[in-house]
C-alpha positions, 0 to 999 in steps of 0.5 A, a space after each residue: 638648396 633647390 627651391 620649391 617649383 611651383 608647376 609641380 603642385 596643384 596650390 598657387 603660391 598664395 595657398 602654398 603660403 598659407 598652408 605652410 604658415 600653419 605649421 608649427 615649428 615651436 609650441 606644438 601641442 605636444 611641446 606645450 603638454 610637456 612643459 606643462 607636465 613639467 611645470 606642474 612637476 616643479 621642474 622649471 625651464 627654458 624654451 627655444 633657447 636661442 644661445 644653445 646649439 639647436 635652439 632645445 625645445 625645453 631647456 633646463 639650465 640648472 642641470 644641464 638637460 636639453 628636450 627636442 621634440 622632433 616632427 617625423 617628417 621634418 627630422 627624417 623618422 624612418 629616413 631610408 624607407 620614407 625618403 622613397 615615399 616623397 613623390 613631389 618635389 623630391 629634388 627639394 625635400 629630401 636635400 632639405 630633410 637630410 640637412 635638418 638631420 645633420 643639423 640635429 646631429 650636428 646640435 646634439 654634438 655640440 650640446 653633449 661637448 658642452 656638458 648637456 644631456 640631450 634627450 630627442 622625441 618624435 612628436 608621435 612616441 611623445 604623444 603615444 607614450 606621454 607618461 613614459 617620456 615624461 618618466 625619463 625626463 624627470 629620472 634624468 633631471 633627478 640623476 644630474 641633480 643628485 651629481 
């Protein structure tokens, strides 16, 4: 994968490193809110299970339900439109995001082959339509519970 070229930005390496270190890959506000709501409703789960493909943000092993909360930029929300808006270091970001999207498809397929139900939510959708997303997850768990 191409490297990010410092000459293409107005940040120094130290500033870029500090900025990027503040981007959460785990325990985002959306994830915390979802997990708290599930726990309050009595659903027990594991978070970021490394033994499962894609390391789901929330995994309810008992019912084989995996939940992913994907950030719009990193996972390519509306990619065909957004791809053209990337102005800086396109040679780095476009392959990186496309590889993330490919990895998401692969992990979803592997989980489904293992009998898991995979639910993916865009982070902004989870924030805006929290109760709807939570209801979908609970419905999926309850459907699996009945089997």
